[in-house]
C-alpha positions in Angstrom: 119.5 -77.3 133.9 123.2 -78.0 134.0 125.3 -75.8 136.3 128.1 -74.4 134.1 130.9 -72.7 135.9 131.7 -69.3 134.4 128.3 -68.1 133.2 127.9 -65.9 136.3 131.1 -64.1 135.4 130.0 -63.6 131.8 126.7 -62.2 132.8 128.4 -59.9 135.3 130.8 -58.7 132.6 127.7 -57.8 130.4 126.1 -55.9 133.3 129.2 -54.0 134.0 129.6 -53.0 130.4 126.1 -51.7 129.9 125.9 -50.0 133.4 129.2 -48.2 133.0 128.4 -47.3 129.4 125.3 -45.4 130.6 127.0 -44.0 133.7 130.3 -42.9 132.0 129.4 -42.6 128.3 132.5 -40.4 127.6 134.9 -43.0 129.0 133.2 -46.4 128.6 132.1 -45.7 125.0 131.8 -49.3 123.9 130.0 -50.7 126.9 127.1 -51.5 124.6 129.1 -54.6 123.6 127.9 -56.1 127.0 124.4 -56.6 125.7 125.8 -59.2 123.2 126.6 -61.4 126.2 123.0 -61.2 127.2 121.8 -62.2 123.8 124.1 -65.1 123.5 123.4 -66.4 127.0 119.6 -66.1 126.4 119.9 -68.2 123.3 122.3 -70.6 124.9 120.3 -71.4 128.0 117.2 -71.9 125.8 119.0 -74.3 123.5 120.5 -76.1 126.5 117.0 -76.8 127.9 115.4 -77.8 124.6 114.5 -81.2 125.9 112.6 -79.8 128.9 109.0 -80.8 128.4 106.6 -77.9 129.2 103.2 -76.8 127.8 102.8 -73.5 125.9 100.6 -72.2 128.7 103.0 -73.1 131.5 106.0 -71.7 129.5 104.4 -68.3 128.9 103.0 -68.2 132.4 106.5 -68.8 133.9 108.1 -66.2 131.6 105.5 -63.6 132.3 105.8 -64.0 136.1 109.6 -63.8 135.8 109.9 -60.8 133.6 106.8 -58.6 133.9 106.3 -57.8 137.7 109.7 -56.2 138.0 109.3 -54.4 134.7 105.9 -52.9 135.7 107.3 -51.7 139.0 110.2 -50.0 137.2 107.9 -48.4 134.6 105.3 -47.1 137.0 107.9 -45.8 139.5 109.9 -44.0 136.7 106.8 -42.4 135.2 105.7 -41.1 138.6 109.1 -39.6 139.3 109.4 -38.2 135.8 106.0 -36.5 136.2 107.2 -34.8 139.3 110.7 -33.8 138.0 110.0 -32.9 134.3 106.5 -33.6 133.0 107.4 -32.1 129.6 109.6 -35.1 128.8 106.4 -37.3 128.9 105.0 -36.3 125.5 105.5 -39.8 124.0 105.3 -41.8 127.2 101.9 -43.6 126.7 102.9 -44.9 123.2 106.4 -45.8 124.5 105.0 -47.7 127.5 102.6 -49.6 125.3 105.5 -50.6 122.9 107.5 -51.8 125.9 104.7 -53.9 127.5 103.7 -55.5 124.1 107.3 -56.1 123.1 107.9 -54.0 120.0 109.8 -51.1 121.6 112.8 -51.6 119.4 110.8 -51.0 116.3 109.0 -48.1 118.0 112.4 -46.5 118.7 113.4 -47.1 115.0 110.2 -45.3 113.9 110.9 -42.4 116.3 114.6 -42.4 115.2 115.6 -42.5 118.9 119.3 -42.9 118.8 121.0 -45.0 121.5 124.1 -42.8 121.2 122.7 -39.4 122.1 123.0 -37.6 125.4 121.2 -39.4 128.2 119.0 -36.6 129.3 117.9 -35.9 125.7 116.3 -39.3 125.2 113.9 -41.3 127.5 114.3 -43.2 130.8 113.3 -46.3 128.8 115.7 -46.2 125.8 117.5 -49.3 127.1 114.4 -51.4 126.9 114.8 -52.0 123.2 116.8 -55.1 124.4 113.9 -56.3 126.4 111.6 -56.1 123.4 113.9 -58.4 121.4 114.1 -60.8 124.4 110.2 -60.8 124.5 110.1 -61.5 120.8 112.5 -64.4 121.3 110.5 -65.8 124.3 107.3 -65.6 122.2 108.7 -67.8 119.3 110.9 -70.1 121.3 108.2 -72.8 122.2 107.3 -73.1 118.5 111.0 -73.4 117.6 111.5 -76.0 120.3 108.7 -78.2 119.2 109.7 -77.9 115.5 113.3 -78.9 116.4 112.2 -81.9 118.5 109.8 -83.0 115.8 112.4 -82.8 113.1 115.0 -84.6 115.3 112.5 -87.5 115.7 111.8 -87.7 112.0 115.3 -87.1 110.8 118.9 -87.5 112.1 119.6 -84.9 114.7 123.1 -84.3 113.3 121.5 -83.3 109.9 119.1 -80.9 111.6 122.1 -79.3 113.5 124.0 -79.1 110.2 121.2 -77.2 108.6 120.8 -74.9 111.6 124.6 -74.2 111.5 124.3 -73.1 107.9 121.3 -70.8 108.8 123.4 -69.4 111.8 126.4 -68.7 109.6 124.2 -67.0 107.0 122.7 -64.9 109.8 126.2 -63.6 110.4 125.9 -61.6 107.2 122.7 -59.8 108.1 124.2 -56.9 110.1 127.1 -56.2 107.7 124.7 -56.4 104.7 122.4 -53.9 106.4 125.3 -51.6 106.9 126.8 -52.0 103.4 123.7 -51.9 101.3 121.6 -49.3 103.0 121.3 -46.1 100.9 122.0 -44.1 104.0 123.6 -45.5 107.2 120.9 -45.5 109.9 122.6 -46.4 113.2 119.3 -46.5 115.0 118.0 -49.2 112.7 121.3 -51.0 112.7 121.4 -51.1 116.5 117.8 -51.8 117.4 116.6 -54.0 114.6 115.7 -57.6 115.6 117.2 -59.0 112.4 120.6 -57.4 113.1 120.6 -59.1 116.5 119.5 -62.5 115.1 123.0 -63.9 114.8 123.9 -63.4 118.5 120.7 -65.2 119.7 120.9 -68.0 117.1 124.6 -68.6 117.7 123.7 -69.1 121.4 120.8 -71.4 120.6 123.0 -73.5 118.3 125.7 -73.9 120.9 123.1 -74.8 123.6 121.6 -77.4 121.3 125.0 -78.9 120.8 125.6 -79.1 124.5 122.1 -80.5 125.2 122.9 -83.7 123.4 124.8 -85.4 126.1 127.6 -85.5 128.7 130.4 -83.1 128.6 133.3 -84.5 126.6 136.9 -83.7 127.5 138.8 -82.0 124.8 142.5 -82.1 124.0 142.9 -78.4 124.5 145.0 -77.9 127.6 143.8 -76.0 130.6 146.7 -73.6 130.2 145.5 -72.6 126.7 141.9 -72.2 127.9 143.1 -69.9 130.8 145.1 -67.9 128.3 142.0 -67.5 126.1 140.0 -66.5 129.1 142.4 -63.7 130.0 142.6 -62.5 126.4 138.8 -62.5 126.2 138.5 -60.3 129.3 141.3 -58.0 128.0 139.6 -57.7 124.6 136.2 -57.0 126.2 137.7 -54.2 128.3 139.4 -52.7 125.2 136.0 -52.8 123.4 134.3 -51.2 126.4 136.9 -48.4 126.5 137.6 -47.6 122.8 134.7 -48.8 120.6 132.1 -46.3 119.5 128.6 -46.8 118.3 129.3 -45.0 115.0 132.5 -47.0 114.2 132.3 -48.8 110.8 134.1 -51.9 112.1 131.6 -52.4 114.9 128.9 -53.2 112.3 131.0 -55.0 109.7 132.9 -57.4 112.0 132.9 -56.2 115.6 129.6 -57.3 117.1 129.4 -60.5 115.0 133.0 -61.4 115.8 132.5 -60.7 119.5 129.5 -63.0 119.5 131.7 -65.8 118.2 134.3 -65.1 121.0 131.5 -65.3 123.6 130.4 -68.7 122.2 134.0 -70.0 122.3 134.3 -68.9 125.9 131.0 -70.6 126.9 132.2 -73.8 125.1 135.4 -73.8 127.1 133.4 -73.3 130.3 131.2 -76.3 129.4 133.9 -78.7 128.2 136.5 -78.2 130.8 135.1 -76.3 133.8 137.9 -77.3 136.2 140.3 -75.1 134.3 138.4 -72.1 135.5 137.4 -73.0 139.0 139.6 -70.4 140.7 139.1 -67.7 138.0 135.4 -67.3 137.7 132.1 -66.9 139.6 133.5 -65.1 142.6 131.1 -63.4 145.1 130.9 -60.1 143.1 130.2 -61.9 139.8 127.5 -64.1 141.4 125.9 -61.0 143.0 125.9 -59.0 139.7 124.6 -62.1 137.8 121.8 -62.8 140.3 120.5 -59.2 140.2 121.4 -58.6 136.5 117.8 -58.3 135.3 116.9 -55.8 138.0 120.1 -53.8 137.6 119.5 -53.7 133.8 115.9 -52.4 134.3 116.7 -49.8 137.0 120.0 -48.4 135.7 118.8 -46.2 132.8 115.8 -44.6 134.6 117.9 -43.8 137.6 120.7 -42.3 135.6 118.2 -40.4 133.5 116.2 -39.0 136.4 119.3 -38.0 138.4 120.8 -36.5 135.3 117.8 -34.2 135.0 117.9 -33.4 138.7 121.6 -32.5 138.7 121.6 -30.9 135.3 122.1 -27.4 136.6 124.4 -28.4 139.4 128.2 -27.8 139.3 128.8 -31.5 139.2 126.9 -34.8 139.0 127.8 -37.3 141.7 127.5 -40.5 139.8 128.1 -42.6 142.9 124.6 -41.6 144.1 122.6 -43.1 141.2 124.9 -46.2 141.2 124.1 -46.8 144.9 120.4 -46.2 144.2 120.5 -48.8 141.3 121.9 -51.5 143.6 119.5 -50.8 146.5 116.5 -50.7 144.2 117.6 -53.9 142.5 117.9 -55.6 145.9 114.5 -54.4 147.0 112.6 -55.3 143.8 114.3 -58.7 143.7 113.1 -59.4 147.2 109.7 -57.9 146.6 109.0 -60.2 143.6 110.6 -63.3 145.2 107.3 -65.2 145.5 106.4 -64.7 141.9 109.9 -65.5 140.8 109.8 -68.8 142.7 106.5 -69.8 141.0 108.1 -69.2 137.6 110.9 -71.7 138.1 
């Protein structure tokens, strides 16, 4: 796998957005944009490694060992604590856990009409795992897509296959806006959780990864100065989205999330084609830390905020710093605890 400078910073930016959105929902109202970074990066890294030869069995084994041990620990720990704190919130827990483990939680939440934009303590400690279900679905179909792509590239010109894939990717851009415009009644739960409405972000990442997997990095005529300006504008726009976007804003579903996906892809492309332009700007120690533990932080953050929210519900104030510290400490612990399994999955 090629080491691309800047991807740690992007992943850290996504983690910060999602974590702060859940911790400070009244202030970081658009932090849910951060999950788009995860989708694009997931697709991109898969596309970049398309020529890596691995059997179906080995692929699924590695992904299960990478994703499931930490997930199971978080699920069991959260359920145990929830049973002690407020067992009445566990009415739908068995069905919810099953949907998470089997990778269809996003559709389960659509069926339950579980809004992502309601008060934290009125939902579930696992509401955020809709994202993981879409990731699992992607992991499930990727080996088939990989073999089909390689087969077609051998039989036909690879440029033609990429051209067809580009057309499909561009068409997928329209899925979310069409869902929004042509639904009889706007259902934000369905718009936000549906795998189809997230298809463009993943596929755009895959397409970019496939382009970059074809050979050596080619120098572009775009100056380093222009690239750095774009980087700062990208960070600024991301922060503005995090601060001011809302999950019920019309523009978010018509152009916001799809447009931001394109901006992420452009940023990754700049990182890939001219990494020296960003050496002093990206992948500092904090970014690398957040990126390294991003999966664990993502899993722990919602349950911890949910459970501490219940515990401090009747208190005069909720010390948010306590759950944030717990999230980091638990992420460090579970990362170390599953180290052996994680090594065998690489």
